[in-house]
N, C-alpha and C positions, 0 to 999 in steps of 0.2 A: 585414522582408519587405515587398514592394510589395503593398498591399491590392488594387490594380486587377488584378494578375495572378491574385488568388484569386477574382475574381468569376466567376460561372457563365459557361461558354463560350456564345457566341451571344446573350448579354444585350445589349440595345440600350444600356443604361446603361454597361456595360463598354466598348462600342465608342465611346461619346461621350467617356468619360474618357480612353481611350487616344488619341483623335484630338485632344484639347485640349492635353495637355501631353506627349504622346509617351512610350510605354513605354520606348523605347530609351534615354532619358536615365537612367531608373532602372536599367535593365539594365547600363548602363555603370558606374554607381556600384557596383552589386553585384559586378561583375567586378573593379573596382578594389579593393574591400574584400577579395575573396578573394585577390588578389595580395598585398595588404598583410599579411593573416593568414599566408599561406605564408612571406613574408619574415621575419616575427616568429618563426615556428616554426623556420626555418633558423637564425636568430640564437640562439635558445634552445639548439639542439643544439650550436652553436659554443661557447656559454658553458659547457655541460656538459663538452665536450671540453677547454676551457681549464682548468677546475678539475681535471680528471683529469691534465692536463699539469703543473699546479702541484704536485699530490701526488707525482707521479713525480719531479719536480725538487727535492723538498724535501730529499732526502738528497744532492743534488749540490752544485755550487758556488753561491755567492751570486749570481753573474752569471746563472745559469740560473733561479734563483728570481725575480730582478728582472725577467727577460724574461717569465716566466710571469705575474707580477703586472701587467706592462704590457699583455700581451695581454688579460687579464681586464678591466682598466679600459677598454680600447678597445672591447671587445665590449659592456660595460655601457653605455657612452656611445652606441654604435650602437643598442642596444635601447631606450634612453630616447628617442632621436630618432624611431625607428620608432613607438613607442607614442604620442608626442605627435602625430605626423602622423595616426595612425589615429584618435585621440580627436577631433582637429579635423575630420577627414573625416566621422566619424559624427555629430558635432553638426550640421554643415552639412547632411548628408543628412536627419537627423531634422527639422531646422527646415524644410527644403524640403517634406517630406511633410506636416508639420503646417500650414504656411501656404499651400501650394499644392494639395496632393493631397486632404487630408481635407475641406476645405470644398467642393470640387467633388463628392467622393463623397457627402457629406451632401445636397447639392442635387439629385443625380441618382438616388440610390438611396432607396427607401422604408425606413422603420424595420424592416419585416419582412425586407427584403432585406439590410440591414446586420446584423440579428440572425442571419439564416441564414449570412451570410458569416463573422461572428465565431465562430459555432458550428462551422463547418467547419474554421476555423483552430485553434480550441481542441481539437477532436476529435483532432488529431494531436500534442497536447502532453502529455507524460507528467506524472505527479505530481511528479517531481523538477524538471522544467522549470517547472511552474506554481509550485512553491515558490520557485524562484529569481526568477521574475518578480514574485511578490508581495513577497518580501524586497527586491528592487530598488526596487519602488514605495514600500515603507516608508521606505527610506533616501533617496529622491530626490524624491518628490512631496509637495506640501502635503497636509494632511489632507483638504480638500474634494475635491481631484482624486483622491486615493486612494479615497475613498468612492465617487466617481462611477465610477471604473474598475471597482471590485468590483461595483457595481450593474449595470453593463453586462455583466459576466461572468455574474452571476446570471441576468440576463434572457436571455442567449444560451443558457444551460444549463437553462432552465425544463423541468421534468419529469424532471430527473436528480437524482442524489444529490450534486451538486457543492457545494451550499450546506451540506449536512451535513458534507462533507469539510472545508470551510472552518471550520465551527464546531469540529470535532474538532481542527483544527490551531491553534486559538486566534484565528481571524479573525472570530469572532462580533461583529456590529455594527462590524466594521472597527476593532477595538481595536488599540492600539499595541503589538503583540507580533509577534515574528518567528516564523515557522514553523520549528521545530527539526528538523533532519535526525536520523534515528535514530543514536544513538551509544552506546557502552558506558558504563555508569555509573562514576563516580568515587566511591569510598567509602573510609572510614578502615579500614586493615588492622590497627589496633591491638587489635581485639577488644572485649569487653564493657566494659572499663574506659575506652574512648575516647568514652563517650557525652557527656561534657561538653565536648569540644572535638576539633579536628582533623578534623572531618567535611568532606568535599568536597561542593559543591553539584551537584546533578544534576536536570535538568528532564525530566519525563515528560509526554506529552500527557494532560491530564485528561479522562477519559471518563465520570466520574460524572454521572448524570442525563441522559445523552444517550439519547433514545428512538429506536427503530428504526422508520422509517415503512414498511418493507416488509411484505408480507403475512406473517402469522405462523401458518402452518399447524401448526407444532409447538407452538403455545401454546394450542391449543383446550382442553386439560386443564390446569388450574392446580392448584398444590399448596395444600392447606388448611392452616390454622394448626395443626391437630392433627398433620398430617403433618410439618410443620417441627419441632414439639415432639418428635415421635418421633425425627427426625434428630438433634436436640440431645441426647436421651437416649442414643441410640446413641453419640454422640461422647463422652459422659461416661464410657463404658466403655473408651475408647481411652487408651493410655498411651505411645505412641511419638511422640517429638518429632523434628523435623528436626535435622540435625547443626548447622546454624546458621540464624539468622533475621535477615535484613537488612530493615529497615523504613524506609519513607519518610515524613517528616512533612509537614505542610501547606505548608511553605516549600520543599519539594523537596530536603531534605537526607536522604541515605541513610546509615544507620549500623547497625552490628552490635549488636543488642540481646539476643541469646541465643546461647550456645554450649553444646552438650552436653558439651564437654570441660571447661568451667568454669562450671557452672550457679550456683554460690554467688555469683558476682560479678554476677549479674543484678539489675537494679533491682527491689526488692520490689513496686513498683506495676505493673511489666511482667510479672512472673512468672505471675500468674493468666491473662494473655492469650496466653501462648505457645501456638501451635497444636499440637494433638495429632491424630495420624492412626493408621490401622491399619497393620499391617506390610505388608499387600497394597498399600496406597496408596504407601508409601515404597519398595517394591521396584521396581527398574527393569524396564521391559517391553521386549521384543524382538520383532522379526519377521524372517523369513528373506528375505534379498535375493539374488535370482538373479544380479544384476549384480555384486555383491560376493562372492558365493559363500559366504555364511554369515549368522549372525544379526547384526543391527544394532539400535541403540537406536531405539525408536519403537513403532508399532503397525501393523496391517494397512492403515491409512489414510495415515499419514504417518511418514516417518523423521525423528526428532528426538531431542534429548538432554535434553528437559525435559518436565515435566508442568504442566498448567494447574490453578490452584486455583479452584474454583467460587466466583463472587462472592457467592452467597447461602448455600449450604450449607457452604462451606469445605472440601469434599472435593477430592481430587486425581484428575485424569483425564488420560490421555495426550493426548486431543484431544476436541473437542466431539462428534464422531461416536461415539467410544467411550462418552461420557456418555449420548448418545441411545440407544445399544444397551442400556446398563444400565437406562435408564428404561423401555424397552419390554419387557425380559425378564420382570420380575415380572408384568406385565399378561398376557402370553401364558401364563405358567405357572399363574397363578391365576384366569384368566378363567372357568373352569367353576365353581369353588367360589363365586365372587363374583357369578355371573350372576343369582342370585335373592336375593342378600343386600343388598349395599350397593355404592355406587360406589367403585371403587378409586382412591385418590388417588396421583398421581405426583409425584416430586420435580421441582423447577423445571428448565426448560431452561437449559443453559449458554450464556449470552449472551457470545460471545467478545469483543465490544467492551467489556464491563464487567470483563473479567479484569484484575486489577492485580498478581497475584503468580504466580510460577512456581517449580517445584522442579527444580533441576539433578539429573538422574539419575546424574551422574558422582560428585558428592560429597554429595548430599542436602541442599544448602543452599536454604532458602526465601528468595526475594528478589523485588524489583519486576521487572516486565516489562523485558527488555533483550535485547541481541543476544548477549552472551557472559556466562558465569558471572562474578559479581563476587567470588567467594570466592578470595582469593589462594592458598589451599592446595588448590584444586581440582586433580584429576589431569590436567586438560587445559586449555590456553589457547585452544583452537579455538572458533569460534562455535558456538552451540547448534544451528544449522542453516545450510545454504547460503543459503536464502532466509528472511529474517526480516522480517515486516511488523508494525510496532508499532501500526498502525491496526487491522488485522484480527486481531491476535494470532495470526498464522499462522507456523508454523515447519515448514519442509519441507527435508529434507537429501537429497532424491533427486538424484543427480549429473547425470542426463540430462534433468531437467525444468526448463524455463524458465518463470518466473512474474513477472508484473508487477502493480503496483497501479494500477487505473484510478481517477482522481479523480472521474469522472462516474458510474460504477457504484458507487464507493466500496467496492470489494472487489477481491480479488486474482483474476487470470485467468491461465490457462495461455497462454503465448506469450512472445515476446521483448520486446514493448512497443508502445506507440502510435507510429505513423509508422515502425514497423519491419516488423511483419507484421499489425498491427491498426490500425483507426481507429474512433473512437467516433462513432456517429450520435446527435445530440441528439434527433431526433424518435423514433427507435426506442428510445432509451436503452439501447443495446446496443453492444458491441464487435464489429465486423464485419471479416473478413479483407480486407486491402487490395485483393487482386485481385478481390474480389466487391463492393467498396464502391460503385463508380460505377454498377453495374447493378442494385443491390438495390432492392427495393420497400419504401418506408418504411411502417411501421405503428406508430402511437403506442404506446409502452410495450409492445413486442412480447413481452417476457419476464415481464411482471408477472402474467400469468394462470397457470393450471395446464396441464399437458400434456393434450391432448385424449384421449389414450389411457389413461394411468395416473392422471390427475387429481392428480398430484403437482406441487408448485411447481417452477418452472424458474429463477427468478432466482438462487437460492442453491444450485442443484443441482450436485453433484459429477460427475454423469453428462454426457458430451458431448452437445451439442445439434445438431440438424440443421434447417437452414432450407429452406423450399420456395420454388418460383418465385413463389408468390403473396405471399410475405413472412411467412407464419406459421411457427412453430417448434414442434418437439416433441423429446423425447429421442431420441437416435440409436438406442438399442435398441428403443424403441417404434416408430420409423419403420421399422426392419427388420421387426419383427413385423407391422406394418400392411401393408407391401408384400407380405409372404409370404401374408397372409390374403386379399389381393385376387386371388390366382391369377396367371394369365398375361396379364391385361388390360394393354394398353399405356397406356390412359388411366385414371388413378386420381384420385379427387376428394379435395381437402383436407378433413379432418374439420371444419375451422372454417368455410370459405366455399364449399365444394362446387365450387371451381375445379379443373378437370382439370390434371394435370401428368404429365410423363414419369416413369415409375417408375425409370428409370435415372439421372435427374438430380435429381429431387426439386424 
């Protein structure tokens, strides 16, 4: 993309750049590239049709088959020529931008303007696109240029969680690793006796030791050692095992180490470590879906076919919100009797980023985090959910819900994606609807505080948020209550800054 076209409108620097080497030259290059891509797309469709023609003629005469092969060869040669022309054109275009455009941009724009420009461009790039860009840089740039590129990205995304997203993807200190796209694991289907060989290698993003820099309202009460000991004692009374246990070693190999159908074949050293659960934990949970007209696997918060294993206590929970409800329930029930006795200790919060194992509710197999169940004998081969994010450990099978992962919020958001219906603002560190982006008022870290009405955190809230014309944000239901409490007044003041706004627009 032409960086000059991305500069803020009305900028004198942008006008100087355009007047020096002419934007029309780059626009012509872009138009020519679009024509070349369309031609390649047409040739690929012709190639597909040629293969179909070959399969149809396979049962006919040898002359028909030879004709089909001749057509395929001609189409492949045409495709090669088009690809060579495109590659040459792109190299010339990029070289012209690097040698002519970028030096002028650097001489006319300040560092802050360049940083803002890069931030606006990156704010439209999805996590998948950024992964492709980084992997392309890994394969084509020298180490020093790659480090410099990532450093510029980090500078442009200062104040966001982009650097944490890089670390979780294996780009900490720009190490020579590729960001892996989520994929289903490959494991040995041979059962417990296959521990010594035949295991397929599978990489999972390592999340151990990653700290969450966001505000931790739910971590105000931490579990005591006595409480953890009590949890361990409770687990000693459990006797239910998962149907199977697939375990990943330090080298990324996943293998079947336990099967309830053949427990005698389990390695004696592994047998004492086989997880045990209560019957309630292993029992699938359901919720009623009005769209599907009946019960579906999951809970009131998410439709999904798996449970999360708590990284600290080892217990199973359908989702982190279910775990939070279980944490809060004993406090509410026993608050009176403990009011004058002692502080009630809570079990630890389920940190979803640290979850490493899940339980398939279809077959009861415990396994590393993945997209689909790796048990070859599972009753279904469908994914565990429509949307699976292995960074957030989010599984959501709601058929009508669109979800995307923002690499700058480093969390999943409702929507179709960046540059589709949302764009990330690096100053606000928030995803903003595209139709509202240009006119919105920037407030640094606008989601990091608590809602001014209910004093609950907003950055990880599952409740929809409502922005006001002054730039501040609150929960949508809190906004509605606040408007109702103000009566019929047309001018209502923001609880944060006391700036008046129209109660119909917010």
